[in-house]
Each structure stands twice: as structure tokens, then as C-alpha cells.
C-alpha positions as CSV (number, residue, x, y, z in Angstrom):
1,M,15.6,-35.1,-4.9
2,E,18.0,-36.1,-2.1
3,S,17.2,-34.9,1.3
4,Y,19.6,-32.6,3.2
5,D,20.7,-33.5,6.7
6,P,21.2,-30.2,8.6
7,V,22.9,-32.0,11.5
8,S,25.7,-33.7,9.5
9,G,25.6,-31.1,6.6
10,G,25.4,-33.9,4.1
11,R,22.9,-35.6,1.8
12,G,20.9,-38.6,2.9
13,N,18.0,-39.6,5.0
14,F,16.3,-36.6,6.7
15,Y,14.7,-38.1,9.8
16,G,12.8,-40.6,7.7
17,F,11.7,-38.2,5.0
18,T,12.7,-38.9,1.4
19,D,12.5,-35.3,0.4
20,L,11.4,-31.9,1.7
21,S,7.9,-32.2,0.2
22,Q,7.2,-35.1,2.6
23,A,8.6,-32.9,5.4
24,I,6.2,-30.1,4.8
25,I,3.3,-32.6,4.6
26,Y,4.4,-34.0,7.9
27,L,4.4,-30.5,9.4
28,T,1.1,-29.5,7.9
29,S,-1.0,-32.6,8.5
30,H,-3.9,-31.1,10.5
31,D,-7.5,-32.2,10.8
32,V,-9.1,-28.9,9.6
33,E,-11.2,-28.0,6.6
34,G,-9.5,-25.9,3.9
35,P,-10.7,-24.8,0.4
36,G,-13.2,-27.2,-1.0
37,N,-13.9,-28.6,2.5
38,E,-10.8,-30.8,2.4
39,R,-8.4,-31.5,5.2
40,L,-5.2,-29.5,4.8
41,Y,-3.3,-32.8,4.3
42,N,-5.5,-33.6,1.3
43,F,-5.5,-30.0,0.1
44,M,-1.7,-30.1,-0.2
45,S,-1.6,-33.6,-1.6
46,N,-4.1,-32.6,-4.3
47,H,-1.8,-29.8,-5.3
48,G,1.2,-31.9,-6.3
49,I,3.0,-32.5,-3.0
50,A,4.3,-36.0,-2.3
51,D,2.2,-38.5,-0.3
52,T,3.0,-39.2,3.3
53,N,1.6,-41.0,6.3
54,K,3.5,-38.9,8.8
55,I,1.5,-37.2,11.5
56,F,1.4,-33.9,13.4
57,I,3.9,-35.2,16.1
58,F,6.6,-33.6,14.0
59,F,5.5,-30.1,14.9
60,S,6.2,-30.6,18.6
61,S,9.5,-32.5,18.1
62,R,13.1,-31.5,17.6
63,K,12.6,-32.6,14.0
64,S,10.6,-29.4,13.3
65,F,13.6,-27.3,14.3
66,S,15.9,-29.3,12.0
67,F,13.4,-29.0,9.2
68,F,13.4,-25.2,9.3
69,R,17.2,-25.3,9.5
70,C,17.0,-27.4,6.4
71,L,15.0,-24.7,4.6
72,L,17.7,-22.1,5.4
73,H,20.5,-24.3,4.0
74,K,18.8,-25.9,1.0
75,H,18.2,-23.8,-2.2
76,L,15.0,-25.2,-3.5
77,E,13.4,-24.9,-6.9
78,G,10.9,-22.0,-7.2
79,N,7.7,-24.2,-7.4
80,E,8.7,-26.4,-4.6
81,M,9.6,-23.5,-2.3
82,Y,6.3,-21.9,-3.2
83,K,4.4,-24.9,-2.0
84,I,6.3,-24.9,1.2
85,V,5.9,-21.2,1.9
86,Y,2.2,-21.4,0.9
87,G,1.7,-24.4,3.2
88,I,3.3,-22.6,6.2
89,F,1.2,-19.4,5.7
90,Y,-1.9,-21.5,5.2
91,L,-1.2,-23.1,8.6
92,I,-0.7,-19.7,10.2
93,S,-4.1,-18.5,8.6
94,L,-5.8,-21.2,10.7
95,L,-4.9,-19.4,13.9
96,P,-7.8,-17.6,15.7
97,W,-8.4,-14.0,14.8
98,R,-7.6,-12.9,18.3
99,I,-4.1,-14.5,18.1
100,M,-3.5,-12.8,14.7
101,Y,-4.3,-9.4,16.2
102,I,-2.0,-10.0,19.1
103,I,0.7,-10.5,16.5
104,S,-0.4,-7.3,14.8
105,D,-0.3,-5.4,18.1
106,C,3.3,-6.4,18.6
107,I,4.3,-5.5,15.0
108,A,2.5,-2.1,15.3
109,F,4.3,-1.4,18.6
110,L,7.7,-2.1,17.0
111,L,6.9,0.0,13.9
112,Y,5.7,3.0,15.9
113,H,7.8,3.0,19.1
114,V,11.0,1.2,18.1
115,I,11.6,1.4,14.4
116,G,9.6,4.6,13.8
117,Y,8.7,3.4,10.3
118,R,8.0,6.4,8.1
119,K,6.8,8.2,11.3
120,K,7.9,11.6,10.0
121,V,6.0,11.1,6.8
122,V,2.9,10.0,8.7
123,M,3.0,13.0,11.1
124,D,3.7,15.5,8.3
125,N,0.8,14.2,6.3
126,L,-1.6,14.4,9.3
127,Q,-0.3,17.9,10.0
128,T,-1.2,18.9,6.5
129,A,-4.6,17.2,6.5
130,F,-5.7,18.2,10.0
131,P,-4.0,21.4,11.0
132,E,-7.0,22.3,13.2
133,M,-6.3,19.3,15.5
134,T,-4.0,19.4,18.4
135,E,-0.7,17.5,18.4
136,R,-2.1,15.0,20.9
137,E,-5.1,14.3,18.6
138,R,-2.9,13.7,15.6
139,L,-0.7,11.3,17.6
140,G,-3.8,9.4,18.5
141,I,-4.7,9.1,14.8
142,A,-1.1,8.0,14.0
143,K,-1.2,5.2,16.6
144,K,-4.6,4.0,15.2
145,F,-3.1,4.2,11.7
146,Y,-0.2,1.9,12.6
147,L,-2.6,-0.7,14.1
148,Q,-4.8,-0.6,11.0
149,F,-1.7,-0.7,8.8
150,T,-0.4,-3.9,10.4
151,D,-3.9,-5.4,10.6
152,N,-4.2,-4.9,6.8
153,F,-1.3,-7.3,6.2
154,I,-2.0,-9.7,9.1
155,E,-5.6,-10.1,7.8
156,V,-4.2,-11.0,4.4
157,I,-2.8,-14.2,5.8
158,K,-6.3,-15.1,7.1
159,F,-7.7,-14.7,3.5
160,L,-5.8,-17.9,2.5
161,S,-8.4,-19.9,4.4
162,I,-11.4,-17.6,5.1
163,S,-14.8,-19.1,4.2
164,E,-17.4,-17.2,2.1
165,K,-19.7,-17.1,5.2
166,E,-17.0,-15.6,7.4
167,L,-16.1,-13.1,4.6
168,N,-19.6,-11.8,4.3
169,R,-20.1,-11.7,8.1
170,R,-17.0,-9.5,8.5
171,F,-17.4,-7.2,5.5
172,V,-20.9,-5.7,5.1
173,C,-22.1,-3.7,2.1
174,D,-25.2,-2.9,0.1
175,Y,-24.1,-3.9,-3.4
176,S,-27.3,-2.9,-5.1
177,V,-25.9,0.3,-6.5
178,I,-23.6,-1.8,-8.7
179,N,-25.7,-4.8,-9.3
180,D,-28.8,-2.7,-10.4
181,L,-26.7,-1.3,-13.2
182,Y,-26.1,-4.7,-14.8
183,S,-29.4,-4.8,-16.6
184,S,-28.7,-1.4,-18.2
185,G,-25.9,-2.8,-20.2
186,K,-23.4,-0.3,-18.7
187,N,-20.0,-1.4,-17.6
188,I,-18.6,0.2,-14.4
189,Q,-15.5,1.9,-13.3
190,L,-15.2,1.6,-9.5
191,L,-12.9,4.2,-7.9
192,L,-11.5,4.2,-4.4
193,G,-8.7,5.6,-2.2
194,H,-6.1,3.8,-0.2
195,F,-8.5,2.8,2.5
196,F,-8.0,-0.2,4.9
197,N,-8.5,-3.0,4.2
198,W,-8.4,-3.0,0.4
199,E,-7.6,-6.7,0.3
200,F,-10.7,-7.4,2.3
201,A,-12.8,-5.3,-0.1
202,N,-11.4,-7.1,-3.1
203,L,-12.6,-10.5,-1.9
204,A,-15.9,-9.3,-0.6
205,Y,-16.8,-7.2,-3.7
206,A,-15.7,-10.0,-6.1
207,N,-17.9,-12.4,-4.2
208,N,-21.0,-10.2,-4.2
209,V,-21.2,-8.2,-7.4
210,V,-22.8,-9.7,-10.5
211,Y,-20.2,-8.1,-12.9
212,P,-16.9,-9.8,-13.7
213,F,-14.7,-8.0,-11.1
214,V,-11.5,-6.7,-12.6
215,V,-8.7,-5.4,-10.3
216,V,-5.5,-3.7,-11.4
217,Y,-2.6,-4.8,-9.2
218,Q,1.1,-4.1,-8.9
219,P,3.1,-7.4,-9.2
220,I,5.4,-8.2,-6.3
221,E,9.1,-8.6,-7.2
222,N,9.5,-11.7,-5.2
223,T,8.0,-14.5,-7.4
224,I,6.9,-16.7,-4.5
225,F,5.0,-14.0,-2.6
226,N,3.6,-12.7,-5.9
227,K,2.1,-16.2,-6.6
228,I,0.7,-16.4,-3.0
229,F,-0.9,-12.9,-3.3
230,Y,-2.2,-13.7,-6.8
231,R,-3.8,-16.9,-5.6
232,M,-5.3,-15.2,-2.5
233,R,-6.7,-12.3,-4.5
234,Q,-8.4,-14.6,-7.0
235,R,-10.1,-16.8,-4.4
236,F,-13.6,-15.4,-4.9
237,G,-13.4,-14.7,-8.6
238,T,-11.4,-11.5,-9.1
239,H,-9.8,-11.1,-12.5
240,L,-6.4,-9.6,-11.9
241,V,-4.7,-7.3,-14.4
242,A,-1.1,-6.4,-13.9
243,A,-0.5,-2.6,-14.0
244,T,2.7,-3.3,-15.9
245,A,0.8,-5.0,-18.7
246,F,-2.6,-3.3,-18.4
247,R,-3.4,-2.7,-22.1
248,K,-2.5,-6.2,-23.1
249,E,-4.3,-8.0,-20.3
250,F,-7.4,-5.7,-20.1
251,L,-8.1,-5.7,-23.8
252,P,-9.9,-9.1,-23.9
253,L,-11.8,-8.3,-20.7
254,S,-12.9,-4.9,-22.0
255,K,-14.9,-6.7,-24.8
256,Q,-17.2,-8.3,-22.2
257,R,-19.1,-7.0,-19.2
258,F,-16.8,-5.7,-16.5
259,C,-16.5,-3.7,-13.3
260,L,-13.0,-2.3,-13.4
261,V,-11.5,-1.3,-10.0
262,L,-8.9,1.5,-9.8
263,V,-7.3,3.2,-6.8
264,G,-7.7,6.7,-8.1
265,D,-5.6,8.6,-5.5
266,Q,-2.2,7.4,-6.8
267,N,0.7,9.7,-7.0
268,P,1.5,10.3,-10.7
269,G,4.9,9.4,-12.1
270,K,4.8,12.5,-14.2
271,P,3.3,15.4,-12.2
272,D,3.6,17.7,-15.3
273,N,1.0,15.5,-17.0
274,A,-1.5,15.1,-14.2
275,Y,-4.6,16.8,-12.8
276,W,-3.8,19.1,-9.9
277,T,-6.4,19.9,-7.3
278,P,-6.6,20.8,-3.6
279,F,-6.5,17.7,-1.3
280,F,-7.2,18.7,2.3
281,G,-6.5,22.3,1.3
282,K,-3.1,21.7,-0.3
283,M,-2.4,21.2,-4.0
284,A,-1.6,17.7,-5.1
285,P,-1.4,15.9,-8.4
286,F,-3.5,12.9,-9.4
287,V,-3.3,10.5,-12.3
288,K,-5.5,11.1,-15.3
289,G,-5.8,7.4,-16.3
290,P,-9.0,6.5,-14.4
291,E,-10.9,9.4,-15.8
292,K,-9.6,8.8,-19.4
293,G,-10.5,5.2,-19.2
294,A,-14.1,5.9,-17.9
295,K,-14.6,8.2,-20.9
296,L,-13.0,5.8,-23.4
297,Y,-15.5,3.0,-22.5
298,N,-18.2,5.5,-21.5
299,T,-18.8,3.5,-18.3
300,A,-20.9,4.3,-15.3
301,V,-18.6,5.6,-12.5
302,V,-19.1,4.5,-9.0
303,M,-17.1,5.4,-5.9
304,C,-16.7,3.3,-2.7
305,N,-15.1,3.5,0.7
306,F,-14.7,1.0,3.5
307,Y,-13.7,1.3,7.2
308,T,-13.6,-0.7,10.4
309,V,-16.7,-0.7,12.6
310,K,-14.7,-2.8,15.1
311,R,-11.5,-4.7,14.7
312,G,-11.8,-7.3,12.0
313,Y,-15.2,-6.1,10.8
314,Y,-15.8,-3.6,8.0
315,K,-18.5,-1.6,6.4
316,S,-18.5,-0.3,2.9
317,E,-20.4,2.6,1.3
318,I,-21.1,3.0,-2.5
319,R,-22.0,6.1,-4.3
320,L,-23.0,6.5,-8.0
321,L,-21.2,9.4,-9.6
322,T,-22.6,9.1,-13.2
323,T,-24.0,6.6,-15.6
324,D,-22.5,8.6,-18.5
325,A,-18.8,9.4,-18.0
326,R,-18.5,11.3,-21.3
327,S,-21.2,13.7,-20.3
328,L,-18.9,15.3,-17.6
329,P,-16.3,17.9,-18.3
330,D,-12.6,17.1,-18.1
331,G,-11.5,16.8,-14.5
332,A,-14.9,16.5,-13.0
333,I,-14.7,12.8,-12.3
334,T,-11.3,13.2,-10.6
335,R,-12.4,16.2,-8.6
336,K,-15.6,14.4,-7.3
337,M,-13.5,11.3,-6.5
338,I,-11.0,13.3,-4.4
339,S,-13.9,15.1,-2.6
340,F,-15.4,11.7,-1.8
341,V,-12.0,10.4,-0.4
342,E,-11.5,13.5,1.6
343,D,-15.0,13.3,3.1
344,S,-14.5,9.7,4.0
345,L,-11.2,10.5,5.8
346,R,-12.7,13.3,7.8
347,R,-15.1,10.8,9.2
348,H,-12.5,8.0,9.7
349,P,-9.1,9.8,9.8
350,A,-6.9,6.8,10.7
351,N,-8.3,4.7,7.8
352,Y,-5.8,5.7,5.1
353,L,-2.3,4.9,4.0
354,W,-0.7,8.0,5.6
355,S,2.8,6.5,5.1
356,H,2.3,7.3,1.4
357,R,3.8,10.6,0.5
358,R,0.7,12.2,-0.9
359,W,2.1,15.7,-1.2
360,K,5.6,14.9,-2.3
361,H,5.3,17.0,-5.5
362,E,5.3,20.7,-5.1
363,F,2.8,22.8,-7.1
364,E,4.5,25.3,-9.4
365,E,3.3,28.0,-11.8
366,K,3.8,25.7,-14.8
367,H,1.1,23.4,-13.3
368,Q,-1.6,26.1,-13.3
369,H,-3.2,24.9,-16.6
370,L,-3.6,21.5,-15.1
371,V,-5.7,22.6,-12.1
372,I,-9.2,21.3,-11.8
373,D,-11.7,23.1,-9.4
374,G,-15.2,22.7,-8.3
375,E,-17.3,19.7,-7.3
């Protein structure tokens, strides 16, 4: 591949680099330990990027500016661009946590005070969930929400390089409720809500439970970022199943031992074919899929939450709902899960994706036969 000269606008030698792969190596040569205890230089070389003897001087020179201009001008092939973007984000992941949270603070400030990202949705949701609170109290929750919202995605970058030791130090849980079920022969369905940080929980649970840990995910439209997230989410052994191909991809996994993770408080695409139940006192629809799946495979059903104990540190709680899903009446699993989510949020009200329109569907008389009540 010919290099692109951003100064002249033509093809040719790019400050001594023969191609952009060498340029990214030059930028990312850094004497740190990455996955497999290898220097980042070696890590990228071992993943197909061209060899180079260039050094980190590039990063502090004018060449770095020209390099990024080159990225803007040159249309790279998907795999090569993936390697470059991944390398850049890996470098960012090596920044100290405190620096990452300064970045998060700035983004949260912009989202809340300047852009007002989904601010009306957040405040309307908090008004519905906590009508007994004062406006000032709800504003306080909203501000904490925006911080946790941006922390959730800033922390994802750190997961590209986080070590197992650091992961288990920052996310604490007693996994015995799940692991003790393994000897019973029962598979597990693990239900949770949209708590922060679900990406942290994915890595920590996969690293600590004895079951093959299966997570359903929604593919990202951008192929480069989809590959980055896919790789990050699998780092500690998670088996990823695309929601768009669930039946096909989960079928072979279902014939073995599994702990299937589902976010059970999703808004249904078809509210006329969903369970309806009070959520913080207001009727809301919930998907039937998790409960149907639990009964189909007659799994044990376990619920979990997680929340920050201080910034960057999480605790998770696990509760066993049943070891025999088929023994419960229709709607019981969903109702108990929603009660668990609601109880968790009353204790940690900012720890939820309040920008999600949880009550966007209005309850009508035609939904009456879909209502589930009781605990």
C-alpha cells in the first residue's frame, strides 16, 4: 500500500513510513504490559501489523499531527482501520483511572448542562419513579445519573487492558449462589436490569462463575466498533450471542451447560404481546422472552444487581428466585424480577439507564388480560 502525504496531498514516502501500519506502530510503541504480559509494540506486531523499529518520539512531534490528518484523508480497508482504531483506544486505556474520570466529568457536564441530552426523558422518568421526592432531590439524582452514564462508557475503554487482578479488585461479588448450583446439573438464567456498569459486570461474572457465561448482545452498526466491543466483551471468557440471531447462535450452546444472561427490563417491540405490570406504581410492558426461555429449558432463575460503592468500584448482589422455572405460574418470574429491580433502584436511584423511555407505551383496556400482579 502506498503511503499518503497529507502535506503535498500525493502518494509517496510518509515521513519515512512505508505504510500506515508502520505509522500506528510508531505511535503506539510504549514500554507497558498488555494482554499476555507483552509490550504494546509486541502485542500489535503479533496481531498482523507490520514490523517497525520506530520509537515513541513520533507522538511528541509534528509527525503525529500529520499522521492523524492522514487518517482523515485516506480511506482504509476495514481490517486495517480496525487495527488502527483498536491501537489508539488501547493506548487511551493505559491512562490512569483518575485521568479517565476527568474526561468523564467533562463529557457529563456537556451532556447535562450544554447539550441537555435526553434531559426531559430523564426528569420525566424520575418524576414518575420518585413523586415523593422534591424537585431538588430529583435534580441531584439526575446529575449523578449523567456521571454514571458517562463513566459507564469511559470505563469500557479501560477494559481493553484491565488485568484480572484489577478487575476482581474493583468488582466484588459472592458468586457462590451461582457456582453452588453447578453440581445440581441445573443450567441458569441470570436476569438483571439496566444497572451501571453492565460491561464491568459482564467481565467480572465471566471471570468468576464456573458455568460457560452466555450474554445476549445487540450488534453495533459500525463494524469497526462492533469488533472492538466484541473483543473487549470476550476477554474473560464470555460467549456472545447476537440478539439478531439468537435462535441460531444459542442452539449449540443450549445443549451444554450454560448461564444465560438477559436484561429483563427491555421495552417490548410489541406491547400488545407483552406482560404488563406496575413499575414504580405506573403500568409498563415487559418482554415475555426471558420467562419463556427459563421455562423452555427449565433453568434455575437467578437475579443480580450491581452498583458503585465509590467511583470505579462496584459491588454486586445475587438472589436465587427458583431452581424450577416450570413450577411457577405464568408471569411470576417477570413480576419478581421487576420487584427486584425496583427495590435495587430505591436503594441506588441514580444507578439506572433513566435516559431509556421505560414508560413510552400507554396502558389501555385491551392490555388488561396481559396484566400480572403479585410477588
